[in-house]
The first five atom37 places (N, CA, C, CB, O) and aatype in JSON, in Angstrom:
{
  "aatype": [20, 20, 20, 20, 20, 20, 20, 20, 20, 20, 20, 20, 20, 20, 20, 20, 20, 20, 20, 20, 20, 20, 20, 20, 20, 20, 20, 20, 20, 20, 20, 20, 20, 20, 20, 20, 20, 20, 20, 20, 20, 20, 20, 20, 20, 20, 20, 20, 20, 20, 20, 20, 20, 20, 20, 20, 20, 20, 20, 20, 20, 20, 20, 20, 20, 20, 20, 20, 20, 20, 20, 20, 20, 20, 20, 20, 20, 20, 20, 20, 20, 20, 20, 20, 20, 20, 20, 20, 20, 20, 20, 20, 20, 20, 20, 20, 20, 20, 20, 20, 20, 20, 20, 20, 20, 20, 20, 20, 20, 20, 20, 20, 20, 20, 20, 20, 20, 20, 20, 20, 20, 20, 20, 20, 20, 20, 20, 20, 20, 20, 20, 20],
  "atom_mask": [
    [1, 1, 1, 1, 1],
    [1, 1, 1, 1, 1],
    [1, 1, 1, 1, 1],
    [1, 1, 1, 1, 1],
    [1, 1, 1, 1, 1],
    [1, 1, 1, 1, 1],
    [1, 1, 1, 1, 1],
    [1, 1, 1, 1, 1],
    [1, 1, 1, 1, 1],
    [1, 1, 1, 1, 1],
    [1, 1, 1, 1, 1],
    [1, 1, 1, 1, 1],
    [1, 1, 1, 1, 1],
    [1, 1, 1, 1, 1],
    [1, 1, 1, 1, 1],
    [1, 1, 1, 1, 1],
    [1, 1, 1, 1, 1],
    [1, 1, 1, 1, 1],
    [1, 1, 1, 1, 1],
    [1, 1, 1, 1, 1],
    [1, 1, 1, 1, 1],
    [1, 1, 1, 1, 1],
    [1, 1, 1, 1, 1],
    [1, 1, 1, 1, 1],
    [1, 1, 1, 1, 1],
    [1, 1, 1, 1, 1],
    [1, 1, 1, 1, 1],
    [1, 1, 1, 1, 1],
    [1, 1, 1, 1, 1],
    [1, 1, 1, 1, 1],
    [1, 1, 1, 1, 1],
    [1, 1, 1, 1, 1],
    [1, 1, 1, 1, 1],
    [1, 1, 1, 1, 1],
    [1, 1, 1, 1, 1],
    [1, 1, 1, 1, 1],
    [1, 1, 1, 1, 1],
    [1, 1, 1, 1, 1],
    [1, 1, 1, 1, 1],
    [1, 1, 1, 1, 1],
    [1, 1, 1, 1, 1],
    [1, 1, 1, 1, 1],
    [1, 1, 1, 1, 1],
    [1, 1, 1, 1, 1],
    [1, 1, 1, 1, 1],
    [1, 1, 1, 1, 1],
    [1, 1, 1, 1, 1],
    [1, 1, 1, 1, 1],
    [1, 1, 1, 1, 1],
    [1, 1, 1, 1, 1],
    [1, 1, 1, 1, 1],
    [1, 1, 1, 1, 1],
    [1, 1, 1, 1, 1],
    [1, 1, 1, 1, 1],
    [1, 1, 1, 1, 1],
    [1, 1, 1, 1, 1],
    [1, 1, 1, 1, 1],
    [1, 1, 1, 1, 1],
    [1, 1, 1, 1, 1],
    [1, 1, 1, 1, 1],
    [1, 1, 1, 1, 1],
    [1, 1, 1, 1, 1],
    [1, 1, 1, 1, 1],
    [1, 1, 1, 1, 1],
    [1, 1, 1, 1, 1],
    [1, 1, 1, 1, 1],
    [1, 1, 1, 1, 1],
    [1, 1, 1, 1, 1],
    [1, 1, 1, 1, 1],
    [1, 1, 1, 1, 1],
    [1, 1, 1, 1, 1],
    [1, 1, 1, 1, 1],
    [1, 1, 1, 1, 1],
    [1, 1, 1, 1, 1],
    [1, 1, 1, 1, 1],
    [1, 1, 1, 1, 1],
    [1, 1, 1, 1, 1],
    [1, 1, 1, 1, 1],
    [1, 1, 1, 1, 1],
    [1, 1, 1, 1, 1],
    [1, 1, 1, 1, 1],
    [1, 1, 1, 1, 1],
    [1, 1, 1, 1, 1],
    [1, 1, 1, 1, 1],
    [1, 1, 1, 1, 1],
    [1, 1, 1, 1, 1],
    [1, 1, 1, 1, 1],
    [1, 1, 1, 1, 1],
    [1, 1, 1, 1, 1],
    [1, 1, 1, 1, 1],
    [1, 1, 1, 1, 1],
    [1, 1, 1, 1, 1],
    [1, 1, 1, 1, 1],
    [1, 1, 1, 1, 1],
    [1, 1, 1, 1, 1],
    [1, 1, 1, 1, 1],
    [1, 1, 1, 1, 1],
    [1, 1, 1, 1, 1],
    [1, 1, 1, 1, 1],
    [1, 1, 1, 1, 1],
    [1, 1, 1, 1, 1],
    [1, 1, 1, 1, 1],
    [1, 1, 1, 1, 1],
    [1, 1, 1, 1, 1],
    [1, 1, 1, 1, 1],
    [1, 1, 1, 1, 1],
    [1, 1, 1, 1, 1],
    [1, 1, 1, 1, 1],
    [1, 1, 1, 1, 1],
    [1, 1, 1, 1, 1],
    [1, 1, 1, 1, 1],
    [1, 1, 1, 1, 1],
    [1, 1, 1, 1, 1],
    [1, 1, 1, 1, 1],
    [1, 1, 1, 1, 1],
    [1, 1, 1, 1, 1],
    [1, 1, 1, 1, 1],
    [1, 1, 1, 1, 1],
    [1, 1, 1, 1, 1],
    [1, 1, 1, 1, 1],
    [1, 1, 1, 1, 1],
    [1, 1, 1, 1, 1],
    [1, 1, 1, 1, 1],
    [1, 1, 1, 1, 1],
    [1, 1, 1, 1, 1],
    [1, 1, 1, 1, 1],
    [1, 1, 1, 1, 1],
    [1, 1, 1, 1, 1],
    [1, 1, 1, 1, 1],
    [1, 1, 1, 1, 1],
    [1, 1, 1, 1, 1],
    [1, 1, 1, 1, 1]
  ],
  "atom_positions": [
    [[0.84, -1.17, 0.0], [0.0, 0.0, 0.0], [0.89, 1.23, 0.0], [-0.96, 0.0, 1.21], [1.9, 1.28, 0.7]],
    [[0.51, 2.22, -0.77], [1.27, 3.45, -0.84], [1.21, 4.18, 0.49], [0.75, 4.35, -1.97], [0.18, 4.16, 1.17]],
    [[2.3, 4.82, 0.85], [2.34, 5.54, 2.1], [1.58, 6.84, 1.95], [3.78, 5.8, 2.53], [1.72, 7.55, 0.95]],
    [[0.76, 7.16, 2.95], [-0.03, 8.38, 2.92], [0.85, 9.56, 3.31], [-1.25, 8.27, 3.86], [1.63, 9.47, 4.25]],
    [[0.71, 10.64, 2.58], [1.49, 11.83, 2.9], [0.64, 12.88, 3.58], [2.12, 12.39, 1.65], [1.19, 13.81, 4.17]],
    [[-0.68, 12.79, 3.51], [-1.58, 13.75, 4.11], [-1.87, 13.43, 5.56], [-2.87, 13.81, 3.33], [-1.3, 12.5, 6.13]],
    [[-2.75, 14.23, 6.18], [-3.1, 14.02, 7.57], [-3.81, 12.69, 7.81], [-3.97, 15.16, 8.06], [-4.42, 12.12, 6.91]],
    [[-3.72, 12.23, 9.05], [-4.39, 11.01, 9.48], [-5.9, 11.2, 9.36], [-3.99, 10.65, 10.93], [-6.41, 12.29, 9.63]],
    [[-6.61, 10.16, 8.95], [-8.06, 10.23, 8.88], [-8.64, 9.05, 9.64], [-8.56, 10.24, 7.42], [-8.05, 7.97, 9.69]],
    [[-9.78, 9.28, 10.21], [-10.47, 8.26, 11.0], [-11.28, 7.34, 10.07], [-11.39, 8.91, 12.06], [-12.11, 7.81, 9.3]],
    [[-11.01, 6.04, 10.16], [-11.71, 5.02, 9.37], [-12.45, 4.12, 10.33], [-10.71, 4.2, 8.47], [-11.89, 3.69, 11.34]],
    [[-13.7, 3.83, 10.03], [-14.5, 2.94, 10.86], [-14.77, 1.65, 10.07], [-15.84, 3.62, 11.29], [-15.23, 1.7, 8.93]],
    [[-14.49, 0.51, 10.69], [-14.81, -0.79, 10.11], [-15.99, -1.35, 10.9], [-13.57, -1.77, 10.14], [-15.92, -1.43, 12.13]],
    [[-17.06, -1.73, 10.22], [-18.26, -2.21, 10.9], [-18.72, -3.54, 10.32], [-19.38, -1.17, 10.79], [-18.7, -3.75, 9.1]],
    [[-19.12, -4.42, 11.21], [-19.57, -5.74, 10.81], [-18.48, -6.76, 11.05], [-19.98, -5.75, 9.34], [-17.29, -6.43, 11.07]],
    [[-18.88, -8.01, 11.23], [-17.92, -9.04, 11.65], [-16.85, -9.33, 10.61], [-18.65, -10.3, 11.96], [-15.7, -9.58, 10.98]],
    [[-17.17, -9.29, 9.33], [-16.16, -9.59, 8.31], [-15.02, -8.58, 8.35], [-16.79, -9.61, 6.92], [-13.85, -8.96, 8.42]],
    [[-15.35, -7.3, 8.31], [-14.32, -6.25, 8.31], [-13.58, -6.2, 9.64], [-14.95, -4.89, 8.02], [-12.37, -6.01, 9.65]],
    [[-14.29, -6.37, 10.75], [-13.67, -6.28, 12.07], [-12.76, -7.46, 12.39], [-14.74, -6.17, 13.12], [-11.93, -7.37, 13.29]],
    [[-12.9, -8.54, 11.68], [-12.06, -9.7, 11.91], [-11.03, -9.93, 10.8], [-12.91, -10.93, 12.05], [-10.37, -10.96, 10.76]],
    [[-10.9, -8.97, 9.91], [-9.91, -9.05, 8.84], [-8.63, -8.38, 9.33], [-10.44, -8.38, 7.51], [-8.4, -7.19, 9.08]],
    [[-7.79, -9.14, 10.02], [-6.6, -8.59, 10.67], [-5.62, -7.99, 9.66], [-5.92, -9.65, 11.48], [-4.94, -7.02, 9.97]],
    [[-5.54, -8.56, 8.49], [-4.63, -8.0, 7.47], [-5.11, -6.6, 7.05], [-4.55, -8.94, 6.22], [-4.3, -5.68, 6.93]],
    [[-6.4, -6.45, 6.84], [-6.96, -5.13, 6.49], [-6.73, -4.14, 7.63], [-8.47, -5.24, 6.17], [-6.31, -3.01, 7.39]],
    [[-7.0, -4.55, 8.84], [-6.82, -3.67, 10.0], [-5.36, -3.23, 10.1], [-7.25, -4.38, 11.3], [-5.09, -2.04, 10.31]],
    [[-4.43, -4.15, 9.97], [-3.0, -3.82, 10.04], [-2.61, -2.82, 8.95], [-2.15, -5.1, 9.91], [-1.89, -1.86, 9.22]],
    [[-3.08, -3.04, 7.74], [-2.74, -2.14, 6.64], [-3.29, -0.74, 6.89], [-3.28, -2.7, 5.31], [-2.61, 0.25, 6.65]],
    [[-4.52, -0.66, 7.36], [-5.15, 0.64, 7.57], [-4.57, 1.39, 8.76], [-6.63, 0.47, 7.76], [-4.36, 2.6, 8.69]],
    [[-4.3, 0.67, 9.85], [-3.84, 1.37, 11.05], [-2.42, 1.92, 10.91], [-3.9, 0.45, 12.23], [-1.99, 2.72, 11.74]],
    [[-1.69, 1.49, 9.88], [-0.36, 2.07, 9.64], [-0.46, 3.54, 9.25], [0.38, 1.29, 8.55], [0.47, 4.31, 9.48]],
    [[-1.59, 3.93, 8.65], [-1.72, 5.3, 8.17], [-3.0, 6.02, 8.61], [-1.65, 5.3, 6.67], [-3.18, 7.2, 8.31]],
    [[-3.89, 5.33, 9.31], [-5.16, 5.93, 9.72], [-5.51, 5.53, 11.14], [-6.29, 5.52, 8.76], [-5.02, 4.52, 11.66]],
    [[-6.37, 6.31, 11.76], [-6.98, 5.92, 13.03], [-8.11, 4.96, 12.65], [-7.51, 7.18, 13.86], [-8.92, 5.29, 11.79]],
    [[-8.18, 3.79, 13.28], [-9.18, 2.78, 12.92], [-10.03, 2.44, 14.14], [-8.5, 1.51, 12.37], [-9.52, 2.15, 15.21]],
    [[-11.36, 2.49, 13.95], [-12.31, 2.09, 14.97], [-13.06, 0.87, 14.46], [-13.28, 3.25, 15.34], [-13.47, 0.83, 13.3]],
    [[-13.26, -0.12, 15.33], [-13.99, -1.34, 14.99], [-15.33, -1.37, 15.71], [-13.15, -2.6, 15.34], [-15.4, -1.15, 16.92]],
    [[-16.39, -1.64, 14.95], [-17.73, -1.83, 15.51], [-18.24, -3.14, 14.94], [-18.7, -0.62, 15.19], [-18.73, -3.18, 13.81]],
    [[-18.13, -4.2, 15.72], [-18.45, -5.52, 15.19], [-19.94, -5.73, 14.95], [-17.94, -6.58, 16.13], [-20.32, -6.3, 13.92]],
    [[-20.78, -5.29, 15.85], [-22.22, -5.5, 15.71], [-22.85, -4.27, 15.06], [-22.88, -5.79, 17.08], [-22.73, -3.16, 15.57]],
    [[-23.54, -4.48, 13.94], [-24.12, -3.37, 13.19], [-25.16, -2.6, 13.98], [-24.73, -3.88, 11.92], [-25.35, -1.41, 13.75]],
    [[-25.84, -3.26, 14.92], [-26.84, -2.55, 15.73], [-26.19, -1.43, 16.53], [-27.56, -3.52, 16.66], [-26.88, -0.49, 16.94]],
    [[-24.89, -1.51, 16.77], [-24.16, -0.47, 17.5], [-23.62, 0.63, 16.6], [-23.03, -1.09, 18.27], [-22.93, 1.54, 17.07]],
    [[-23.91, 0.54, 15.33], [-23.36, 1.49, 14.36], [-24.29, 2.66, 14.06], [-23.04, 0.78, 13.08], [-23.84, 3.81, 14.03]],
    [[-25.54, 2.4, 13.84], [-26.45, 3.35, 13.19], [-26.55, 4.71, 13.85], [-27.79, 2.77, 13.13], [-26.6, 5.73, 13.15]],
    [[-26.58, 4.78, 15.16], [-26.69, 6.08, 15.84], [-25.44, 6.37, 16.67], [-27.94, 6.11, 16.74], [-25.5, 7.12, 17.65]],
    [[-24.34, 5.77, 16.29], [-23.11, 5.91, 17.03], [-22.46, 7.25, 16.73], [-22.15, 4.76, 16.7], [-22.26, 7.59, 15.56]],
    [[-22.13, 8.03, 17.76], [-21.5, 9.34, 17.54], [-20.11, 9.24, 16.89], [-21.39, 10.08, 18.85], [-19.59, 10.24, 16.41]],
    [[-19.53, 8.06, 16.88], [-18.2, 7.89, 16.26], [-18.25, 8.24, 14.77], [-17.7, 6.44, 16.45], [-17.23, 8.64, 14.2]],
    [[-19.42, 8.09, 14.16], [-19.54, 8.39, 12.73], [-19.37, 9.88, 12.42], [-20.87, 7.92, 12.21], [-19.11, 10.25, 11.28]],
    [[-19.53, 10.73, 13.43], [-19.34, 12.16, 13.22], [-17.87, 12.51, 12.98], [-19.87, 12.94, 14.41], [-17.56, 13.54, 12.39]],
    [[-16.97, 11.64, 13.44], [-15.54, 11.91, 13.26], [-14.91, 11.04, 12.18], [-14.81, 11.7, 14.57], [-13.77, 11.27, 11.78]],
    [[-15.63, 10.05, 11.7], [-15.09, 9.16, 10.67], [-15.18, 9.8, 9.29], [-15.82, 7.81, 10.68], [-16.14, 10.52, 8.99]],
    [[-14.2, 9.53, 8.48], [-14.21, 10.0, 7.1], [-14.63, 8.89, 6.15], [-12.85, 10.53, 6.7], [-15.24, 9.15, 5.11]],
    [[-14.3, 7.65, 6.52], [-14.61, 6.49, 5.69], [-15.2, 5.4, 6.57], [-13.35, 5.97, 4.92], [-14.7, 5.13, 7.67]],
    [[-16.26, 4.78, 6.08], [-16.89, 3.65, 6.76], [-16.85, 2.45, 5.82], [-18.37, 3.98, 7.18], [-17.39, 2.48, 4.72]],
    [[-16.2, 1.38, 6.29], [-16.2, 0.11, 5.57], [-17.17, -0.78, 6.33], [-14.74, -0.55, 5.46], [-16.92, -1.12, 7.49]],
    [[-18.27, -1.15, 5.69], [-19.32, -1.87, 6.41], [-19.73, -3.13, 5.65], [-20.54, -0.96, 6.62], [-19.85, -3.13, 4.43]],
    [[-19.93, -4.2, 6.41], [-20.38, -5.46, 5.83], [-21.89, -5.42, 5.68], [-19.95, -6.67, 6.72], [-22.61, -5.04, 6.6]],
    [[-22.36, -5.81, 4.52], [-23.8, -5.93, 4.32], [-24.22, -7.28, 4.88], [-24.2, -5.78, 2.79], [-24.2, -8.29, 4.18]],
    [[-24.58, -7.28, 6.14], [-24.88, -8.52, 6.86], [-26.22, -9.09, 6.45], [-24.85, -8.28, 8.36], [-27.17, -8.36, 6.17]],
    [[-26.29, -10.41, 6.42], [-27.57, -11.07, 6.15], [-28.3, -11.35, 7.45], [-27.36, -12.37, 5.37], [-29.49, -11.66, 7.42]],
    [[-27.62, -11.26, 8.6], [-28.24, -11.53, 9.89], [-29.02, -10.32, 10.42], [-27.18, -11.94, 10.9], [-30.09, -10.48, 11.0]],
    [[-28.49, -9.14, 10.21], [-29.13, -7.92, 10.68], [-29.95, -7.33, 9.55], [-28.1, -6.9, 11.21], [-30.04, -7.91, 8.47]],
    [[-30.53, -6.16, 9.8], [-31.21, -5.43, 8.74], [-30.16, -5.11, 7.67], [-31.9, -4.12, 9.28], [-29.09, -4.6, 8.0]],
    [[-30.45, -5.41, 6.41], [-29.44, -5.16, 5.37], [-28.99, -3.69, 5.36], [-30.0, -5.53, 4.0], [-29.79, -2.77, 5.48]],
    [[-27.69, -3.52, 5.21], [-27.11, -2.18, 5.19], [-27.73, -1.32, 4.1], [-25.6, -2.27, 5.0], [-27.95, -0.13, 4.29]],
    [[-28.0, -1.93, 2.94], [-28.54, -1.11, 1.85], [-29.91, -0.52, 2.2], [-28.66, -1.95, 0.57], [-30.3, 0.5, 1.63]],
    [[-30.63, -1.13, 3.13], [-31.91, -0.56, 3.57], [-31.71, 0.66, 4.47], [-32.72, -1.61, 4.31], [-32.57, 1.55, 4.5]],
    [[-30.6, 0.71, 5.19], [-30.31, 1.82, 6.1], [-29.41, 2.88, 5.48], [-29.67, 1.29, 7.37], [-29.25, 3.97, 6.03]],
    [[-28.82, 2.55, 4.34], [-27.84, 3.44, 3.71], [-28.39, 4.84, 3.4], [-27.35, 2.81, 2.46], [-27.68, 5.81, 3.65]],
    [[-29.6, 4.99, 2.87], [-30.09, 6.34, 2.59], [-30.14, 7.22, 3.85], [-31.46, 6.27, 1.97], [-29.78, 8.39, 3.78]],
    [[-30.58, 6.68, 4.97], [-30.63, 7.45, 6.22], [-29.23, 7.76, 6.73], [-31.43, 6.68, 7.3], [-28.96, 8.85, 7.24]],
    [[-28.34, 6.79, 6.59], [-26.96, 6.97, 7.05], [-26.25, 8.08, 6.27], [-26.19, 5.66, 6.93], [-25.62, 8.95, 6.86]],
    [[-26.37, 8.04, 4.95], [-25.68, 9.04, 4.13], [-26.34, 10.42, 4.25], [-25.64, 8.6, 2.66], [-25.69, 11.44, 4.05]],
    [[-27.62, 10.44, 4.56], [-28.29, 11.73, 4.78], [-27.83, 12.35, 6.1], [-29.84, 11.56, 4.79], [-27.59, 13.56, 6.18]],
    [[-27.7, 11.51, 7.12], [-27.27, 11.98, 8.44], [-25.78, 12.37, 8.44], [-27.53, 10.9, 9.5], [-25.38, 13.29, 9.15]],
    [[-24.98, 11.66, 7.64], [-23.53, 11.9, 7.58], [-23.11, 12.08, 6.12], [-22.73, 10.72, 8.24], [-22.49, 11.18, 5.55]],
    [[-23.44, 13.2, 5.5], [-23.21, 13.38, 4.06], [-21.74, 13.37, 3.64], [-23.81, 14.66, 3.62], [-21.45, 13.12, 2.47]],
    [[-20.82, 13.62, 4.56], [-19.39, 13.63, 4.19], [-18.71, 12.3, 4.44], [-18.67, 14.71, 4.96], [-17.51, 12.16, 4.22]],
    [[-19.46, 11.32, 4.91], [-18.93, 10.0, 5.2], [-18.89, 9.17, 3.92], [-19.77, 9.29, 6.29], [-19.93, 8.98, 3.27]],
    [[-17.72, 8.69, 3.55], [-17.59, 7.81, 2.38], [-17.86, 6.39, 2.85], [-16.16, 7.93, 1.73], [-17.22, 5.9, 3.78]],
    [[-18.82, 5.71, 2.2], [-19.24, 4.38, 2.61], [-18.83, 3.35, 1.56], [-20.75, 4.33, 2.85], [-19.15, 3.49, 0.38]],
    [[-18.12, 2.32, 2.02], [-17.75, 1.19, 1.16], [-18.43, -0.05, 1.72], [-16.19, 1.0, 1.08], [-18.31, -0.34, 2.91]],
    [[-19.15, -0.77, 0.88], [-19.79, -2.01, 1.29], [-18.9, -3.19, 0.93], [-21.18, -2.16, 0.63], [-18.28, -3.21, -0.13]],
    [[-18.84, -4.16, 1.84], [-18.11, -5.39, 1.56], [-19.03, -6.57, 1.84], [-16.82, -5.49, 2.4], [-19.91, -6.51, 2.71]],
    [[-18.81, -7.64, 1.1], [-19.55, -8.88, 1.26], [-21.03, -8.69, 0.97], [-19.36, -9.43, 2.66], [-21.4, -7.8, 0.21]],
    [[-21.85, -9.49, 1.56], [-23.29, -9.33, 1.45], [-23.94, -10.06, 0.31], [-23.59, -7.93, 1.34], [-25.17, -10.2, 0.3]],
    [[-23.17, -10.54, -0.65], [-23.76, -11.27, -1.76], [-24.84, -10.5, -2.49], [-24.32, -12.55, -1.27], [-25.87, -11.07, -2.85]],
    [[-24.63, -9.23, -2.72], [-25.63, -8.4, -3.39], [-25.72, -8.74, -4.87], [-25.3, -6.91, -3.21], [-24.71, -9.05, -5.51]],
    [[-26.92, -8.68, -5.39], [-27.1, -8.84, -6.84], [-26.88, -7.48, -7.5], [-28.52, -9.42, -7.18], [-26.7, -6.48, -6.82]],
    [[-26.89, -7.45, -8.83], [-26.6, -6.2, -9.55], [-27.59, -5.09, -9.21], [-26.62, -6.45, -11.05], [-27.2, -3.93, -9.1]],
    [[-28.84, -5.43, -9.03], [-29.85, -4.43, -8.67], [-29.59, -3.83, -7.3], [-31.23, -5.04, -8.71], [-29.75, -2.63, -7.11]],
    [[-29.2, -4.67, -6.36], [-28.91, -4.19, -5.01], [-27.64, -3.34, -4.99], [-28.77, -5.37, -4.05], [-27.56, -2.36, -4.25]],
    [[-26.65, -3.72, -5.79], [-25.44, -2.91, -5.88], [-25.79, -1.53, -6.45], [-24.36, -3.61, -6.76], [-25.31, -0.52, -5.95]],
    [[-26.61, -1.5, -7.48], [-27.05, -0.22, -8.06], [-27.81, 0.6, -7.02], [-27.93, -0.46, -9.3], [-27.63, 1.81, -6.92]],
    [[-28.66, -0.05, -6.26], [-29.43, 0.62, -5.19], [-28.47, 1.21, -4.16], [-30.42, -0.37, -4.51], [-28.67, 2.33, -3.68]],
    [[-27.43, 0.47, -3.8], [-26.46, 0.95, -2.83], [-25.73, 2.19, -3.35], [-25.45, -0.15, -2.49], [-25.52, 3.14, -2.6]],
    [[-25.34, 2.17, -4.62], [-24.68, 3.35, -5.2], [-25.63, 4.54, -5.25], [-24.15, 3.03, -6.61], [-25.21, 5.67, -4.98]],
    [[-26.87, 4.31, -5.59], [-27.85, 5.4, -5.62], [-28.09, 5.98, -4.23], [-29.18, 4.92, -6.21], [-28.4, 7.16, -4.09]],
    [[-27.93, 5.14, -3.2], [-28.13, 5.59, -1.82], [-26.89, 6.24, -1.23], [-28.55, 4.42, -0.96], [-26.93, 6.72, -0.1]],
    [[-25.79, 6.26, -1.97], [-24.62, 6.97, -1.51], [-23.36, 6.15, -1.27], [-24.95, 7.65, -0.29], [-22.35, 6.71, -0.86]],
    [[-23.4, 4.85, -1.51], [-22.18, 4.05, -1.36], [-21.15, 4.49, -2.4], [-22.49, 2.53, -1.5], [-21.5, 4.84, -3.53]],
    [[-19.88, 4.47, -2.01], [-18.8, 4.84, -2.92], [-18.27, 3.64, -3.7], [-17.67, 5.48, -2.14], [-17.77, 3.79, -4.82]],
    [[-18.39, 2.45, -3.1], [-17.85, 1.27, -3.75], [-18.43, 0.03, -3.1], [-16.31, 1.25, -3.69], [-18.98, 0.08, -2.0]],
    [[-18.29, -1.11, -3.8], [-18.75, -2.4, -3.3], [-17.69, -3.44, -3.61], [-20.12, -2.79, -3.92], [-17.25, -3.57, -4.75]],
    [[-17.29, -4.19, -2.58], [-16.31, -5.25, -2.72], [-16.95, -6.57, -2.31], [-15.05, -4.96, -1.87], [-17.15, -6.81, -1.12]],
    [[-17.29, -7.43, -3.28], [-17.85, -8.73, -2.91], [-16.77, -9.62, -2.3], [-18.48, -9.43, -4.14], [-15.59, -9.52, -2.65]],
    [[-17.19, -10.49, -1.39], [-16.24, -11.43, -0.78], [-16.07, -12.62, -1.7], [-16.72, -11.89, 0.63], [-17.04, -13.05, -2.32]],
    [[-14.88, -13.16, -1.81], [-13.66, -12.69, -1.15], [-13.1, -11.48, -1.89], [-12.61, -13.82, -1.09], [-13.06, -11.46, -3.12]],
    [[-12.69, -10.49, -1.15], [-12.15, -9.27, -1.75], [-10.64, -9.25, -1.61], [-12.77, -8.01, -1.08], [-10.06, -9.96, -0.79]],
    [[-10.01, -8.44, -2.43], [-8.57, -8.25, -2.39], [-8.28, -7.21, -1.3], [-8.0, -7.78, -3.79], [-8.63, -6.04, -1.44]],
    [[-7.66, -7.63, -0.22], [-7.42, -6.76, 0.93], [-6.58, -5.54, 0.54], [-6.72, -7.55, 2.06], [-6.88, -4.42, 0.96]],
    [[-5.54, -5.75, -0.25], [-4.7, -4.63, -0.67], [-5.47, -3.61, -1.48], [-3.54, -5.14, -1.47], [-5.29, -2.4, -1.3]],
    [[-6.33, -4.08, -2.36], [-7.14, -3.18, -3.18], [-8.13, -2.4, -2.32], [-7.9, -3.96, -4.27], [-8.33, -1.2, -2.52]],
    [[-8.75, -3.07, -1.36], [-9.68, -2.39, -0.46], [-8.96, -1.34, 0.37], [-10.38, -3.41, 0.47], [-9.47, -0.23, 0.53]],
    [[-7.79, -1.66, 0.9], [-7.02, -0.69, 1.68], [-6.61, 0.51, 0.81], [-5.77, -1.35, 2.28], [-6.64, 1.64, 1.28]],
    [[-6.23, 0.26, -0.43], [-5.88, 1.36, -1.35], [-7.1, 2.25, -1.62], [-5.34, 0.79, -2.69], [-6.97, 3.48, -1.68]],
    [[-8.26, 1.64, -1.77], [-9.49, 2.41, -2.02], [-9.83, 3.28, -0.82], [-10.68, 1.47, -2.34], [-10.22, 4.43, -0.97]],
    [[-9.68, 2.72, 0.38], [-9.92, 3.5, 1.6], [-8.97, 4.69, 1.65], [-9.75, 2.62, 2.87], [-9.39, 5.81, 1.93]],
    [[-7.69, 4.46, 1.39], [-6.71, 5.55, 1.41], [-6.99, 6.59, 0.34], [-5.3, 5.0, 1.23], [-6.8, 7.79, 0.56]],
    [[-7.46, 6.14, -0.82], [-7.83, 7.07, -1.89], [-8.98, 7.97, -1.44], [-8.23, 6.3, -3.16], [-8.95, 9.18, -1.68]],
    [[-9.97, 7.39, -0.8], [-11.1, 8.19, -0.3], [-10.66, 9.12, 0.82], [-12.22, 7.28, 0.19], [-11.15, 10.24, 0.92]],
    [[-9.74, 8.67, 1.65], [-9.22, 9.52, 2.73], [-8.49, 10.74, 2.16], [-8.28, 8.72, 3.63], [-8.59, 11.84, 2.7]],
    [[-7.77, 10.53, 1.1], [-7.01, 11.63, 0.48], [-7.94, 12.71, -0.06], [-6.12, 11.1, -0.64], [-7.55, 13.88, -0.16]],
    [[-9.16, 12.32, -0.4], [-10.13, 13.28, -0.95], [-11.13, 13.78, 0.09], [-10.88, 12.67, -2.09], [-12.04, 14.53, -0.25]],
    [[-10.97, 13.36, 1.34], [-11.93, 13.71, 2.39], [-11.89, 15.21, 2.67], [-11.63, 12.92, 3.68], [-10.83, 15.84, 2.59]],
    [[-13.04, 15.78, 2.99], [-13.07, 17.21, 3.34], [-12.18, 17.51, 4.54], [-14.52, 17.65, 3.64], [-12.08, 16.7, 5.47]],
    [[-11.55, 18.64, 4.53], [-10.57, 19.0, 5.56], [-11.2, 19.05, 6.95], [-9.95, 20.35, 5.23], [-10.5, 18.82, 7.94]],
    [[-12.48, 19.33, 7.06], [-13.08, 19.48, 8.39], [-13.14, 18.18, 9.17], [-14.47, 20.03, 8.25], [-13.26, 18.22, 10.4]],
    [[-13.04, 17.02, 8.51], [-13.1, 15.78, 9.25], [-11.72, 15.17, 9.46], [-13.98, 14.79, 8.53], [-11.6, 14.1, 10.06]],
    [[-10.69, 15.83, 9.0], [-9.32, 15.35, 9.21], [-8.88, 15.72, 10.62], [-8.34, 15.94, 8.15], [-9.32, 16.72, 11.19]],
    [[-8.01, 14.89, 11.17], [-7.49, 15.16, 12.52], [-6.27, 16.05, 12.41], [-7.14, 13.84, 13.26], [-5.67, 16.4, 13.43]]
  ]
}
């Protein structure tokens, strides 16, 4: 992964897949502040999202699907870049996620290096007000 030259940015990983991907966590924490929220029910109204610039979230099949909550999430946090991982979404659901404000979708199994690069790319373009 390319070394970041800009300020540190807060990245939130939510859902069991992202929170248990130690390689992804290691890659991200070298250049960003990383917060883990394993259970999605603890994500939706969490004040931590006010300081995060990027949210990597698993579209869980056990909880309410992320794509159903995505419009409210992106409306409440318009500067938050959201990347969906896993979830087995079909093409229509992926399109729905993009229309609701998702920046990208990585189906499992995903390339960890590519996902980390995408997060860093979004961090580099994050508005200055959310940078630390």
